[in-house]
C-alpha positions as CSV (number, residue, x, y, z in Angstrom):
1,X,8.0,-9.3,-13.8
2,X,8.4,-12.4,-11.7
3,X,9.5,-12.1,-8.0
4,X,11.4,-14.5,-5.8
5,X,11.4,-15.2,-2.1
6,X,14.5,-16.6,-0.5
7,X,13.8,-19.2,2.2
8,X,16.4,-21.1,4.2
9,X,16.6,-24.9,3.9
10,X,15.0,-27.1,5.0
11,X,11.9,-24.9,4.9
12,X,12.3,-24.2,1.2
13,X,12.5,-28.0,0.6
14,X,9.3,-28.5,2.6
15,X,7.5,-26.0,0.5
16,X,8.8,-27.5,-2.7
17,X,7.7,-31.0,-1.6
18,X,4.2,-29.6,-0.9
19,X,4.0,-31.1,2.5
20,X,1.4,-28.6,3.8
21,X,3.8,-25.8,4.6
22,X,1.9,-23.0,3.1
23,X,2.6,-20.2,5.6
24,X,5.9,-18.2,5.6
25,X,6.5,-15.7,8.4
26,X,8.1,-12.4,7.6
27,X,8.2,-9.1,9.5
28,X,7.5,-7.0,6.4
29,X,4.4,-6.5,4.3
30,X,3.8,-6.2,0.6
31,X,0.8,-5.2,-1.4
32,X,2.0,-7.4,-4.3
33,X,0.1,-10.7,-5.0
34,X,0.7,-13.3,-7.6
35,X,3.2,-15.9,-8.8
36,X,6.6,-16.0,-7.1
37,X,9.6,-18.2,-7.2
38,X,10.7,-20.0,-4.0
39,X,14.5,-19.8,-3.8
40,X,16.5,-21.9,-1.4
41,X,19.1,-19.7,0.3
42,X,22.7,-20.7,1.0
43,X,22.1,-20.9,4.8
44,X,20.5,-23.9,6.5
45,X,18.3,-23.6,9.6
46,X,20.0,-26.4,11.5
47,X,17.6,-26.3,14.4
48,X,14.7,-27.0,12.1
49,X,16.2,-30.3,11.0
50,X,14.9,-31.9,14.2
51,X,11.3,-30.6,14.0
52,X,8.5,-33.0,13.2
53,X,7.2,-31.0,10.3
54,X,10.7,-31.4,8.7
55,X,11.6,-34.9,9.7
56,X,8.2,-36.3,8.6
57,X,8.3,-34.5,5.3
58,X,11.8,-34.9,3.9
59,X,12.4,-38.4,2.6
60,X,15.3,-40.4,4.1
61,X,18.6,-39.4,2.5
62,X,17.2,-36.2,1.1
63,X,19.9,-33.7,0.1
64,X,19.0,-30.2,1.0
65,X,18.9,-27.7,-1.9
66,X,20.9,-24.5,-1.5
67,X,21.2,-21.6,-3.9
68,X,18.5,-22.6,-6.4
69,X,14.9,-22.0,-7.3
70,X,13.0,-25.0,-5.9
71,X,9.3,-24.1,-6.5
72,X,6.8,-21.7,-8.0
73,X,4.1,-20.4,-5.6
74,X,1.2,-18.1,-5.6
75,X,1.2,-15.3,-3.0
76,X,-2.5,-15.0,-2.3
77,X,-2.7,-13.2,1.0
78,X,-0.8,-11.7,4.0
79,X,-2.0,-11.4,7.5
80,X,-0.6,-9.3,10.3
81,X,1.5,-10.9,13.0
82,X,-0.6,-11.5,16.1
83,X,2.2,-12.8,18.3
84,X,2.0,-16.6,18.2
85,X,2.4,-18.1,14.7
86,X,-1.1,-18.7,13.2
87,X,-1.8,-20.2,9.8
88,X,-3.3,-18.1,7.2
89,X,-6.7,-18.8,5.6
C-alpha cells in the first residue's frame, strides 16, 4: 500500500523541487514509515508566496501545481512539537 500526504501549494512545489524543505509540520502522529506520495492540494497558502524560502526556490514564472501528485518522498522520522518549529534530524 502506498500512502499520500496532501500539502498546500507553494509548499508542495518547494518539496518537489527539492529546495531543502524536508520538514512538514502536522499536529498528528503516525507510526508508519516509508514511501509516500506528495500531493498538491487545491488550496494555495497565499501568505507563503512572499516568504524567502518560497521566493528563492520557485523559478520566475513558475505555475503552482494544484490537485496532483508532485513528488515521491520517504517518511523517515517524526518528532514531537516543541513549540517553535525546529527541523528534524
